[in-house]
One Martini backbone bead per residue (centre of mass of N, CA, C, O) as a GRO file, in nm:
protein
   75
    1MET     BB    1  -3.974  -0.033 -28.397
    2LYS     BB    2  -3.654  -0.065 -28.485
    3HIS     BB    3  -3.532  -0.240 -28.214
    4MET     BB    4  -3.676  -0.526 -28.172
    5ASP     BB    5  -3.438  -0.718 -28.276
    6ARG     BB    6  -3.285  -0.704 -27.984
    7ILE     BB    7  -3.505  -0.892 -27.886
    8THR     BB    8  -3.487  -1.199 -27.703
    9PHE     BB    9  -3.573  -1.560 -27.705
   10ASN     BB   10  -3.493  -1.820 -27.457
   11PRO     BB   11  -3.576  -2.105 -27.287
   12ARG     BB   12  -3.252  -2.144 -27.183
   13GLN     BB   13  -3.275  -1.832 -27.098
   14CYS     BB   14  -3.392  -1.673 -26.835
   15GLY     BB   15  -3.671  -1.835 -26.864
   16GLY     BB   16  -3.755  -1.679 -27.146
   17ARG     BB   17  -3.683  -1.405 -27.114
   18PRO     BB   18  -3.630  -1.105 -27.215
   19CYS     BB   19  -3.348  -1.005 -27.410
   20ILE     BB   20  -3.032  -0.893 -27.510
   21ARG     BB   21  -2.892  -1.014 -27.784
   22GLY     BB   22  -2.855  -1.307 -27.624
   23MET     BB   23  -2.806  -1.212 -27.354
   24ARG     BB   24  -2.793  -1.201 -26.986
   25ILE     BB   25  -2.984  -0.936 -27.040
   26ARG     BB   26  -3.256  -0.813 -26.922
   27VAL     BB   27  -3.499  -0.606 -26.973
   28LYS     BB   28  -3.577  -0.565 -26.677
   29ASP     BB   29  -3.305  -0.461 -26.584
   30VAL     BB   30  -3.301  -0.202 -26.752
   31LEU     BB   31  -3.575  -0.089 -26.644
   32ASP     BB   32  -3.492  -0.076 -26.346
   33LEU     BB   33  -3.270   0.126 -26.384
   34LEU     BB   34  -3.439   0.349 -26.506
   35ALA     BB   35  -3.644   0.369 -26.268
   36ALA     BB   36  -3.390   0.447 -26.073
   37ARG     BB   37  -3.230   0.674 -26.232
   38VAL     BB   38  -3.020   0.561 -26.414
   39PRO     BB   39  -2.794   0.652 -26.620
   40GLU     BB   40  -2.715   0.559 -26.926
   41ALA     BB   41  -2.406   0.586 -26.893
   42GLU     BB   42  -2.389   0.392 -26.646
   43ILE     BB   43  -2.509   0.143 -26.782
   44LEU     BB   44  -2.290   0.126 -27.003
   45ALA     BB   45  -2.051   0.099 -26.805
   46ASP     BB   46  -2.160  -0.161 -26.648
   47TYR     BB   47  -2.248  -0.266 -26.964
   48PRO     BB   48  -2.038  -0.296 -27.225
   49ASP     BB   49  -2.233  -0.465 -27.424
   50LEU     BB   50  -2.404  -0.235 -27.435
   51GLN     BB   51  -2.626  -0.026 -27.617
   52PRO     BB   52  -2.825   0.235 -27.680
   53GLU     BB   53  -3.025   0.060 -27.850
   54ASP     BB   54  -3.097  -0.137 -27.622
   55ILE     BB   55  -3.242   0.060 -27.443
   56GLN     BB   56  -3.454   0.140 -27.652
   57ALA     BB   57  -3.568  -0.144 -27.690
   58ALA     BB   58  -3.675  -0.181 -27.401
   59ILE     BB   59  -3.874   0.049 -27.412
   60GLU     BB   60  -4.034  -0.049 -27.663
   61TYR     BB   61  -4.123  -0.315 -27.541
   62ALA     BB   62  -4.279  -0.206 -27.303
   63ALA     BB   63  -4.481  -0.042 -27.466
   64ALA     BB   64  -4.599  -0.285 -27.628
   65GLN     BB   65  -4.703  -0.453 -27.377
   66ILE     BB   66  -4.922  -0.218 -27.277
   67ASP     BB   67  -5.064  -0.228 -27.581
   68HIS     BB   68  -5.366  -0.340 -27.471
   69PRO     BB   69  -5.652  -0.464 -27.421
   70VAL     BB   70  -5.904  -0.443 -27.160
   71LEU     BB   71  -6.105  -0.681 -27.022
   72VAL     BB   72  -6.432  -0.630 -26.870
   73ALA     BB   73  -6.647  -0.768 -26.665
   74THR     BB   74  -7.000  -0.769 -26.666
   75ARG     BB   75  -7.333  -0.787 -26.511
   0.00000   0.00000   0.00000
């Protein structure tokens, strides 16, 4: 998780949602584009302030968010 320092949180920006390097580009926006199979080169062309490391950071952030135990109540 070497790129996680690129993910920022600001309660006054984008509703406190995780963003890329303090910009108003949400991690979710990058992930949505990747999920839609938009090529990385096209994402970088459409968002010239983004860097390849930002895309990697978004992926690493998403992976870290789903890596937690799920507790299920049983009767």
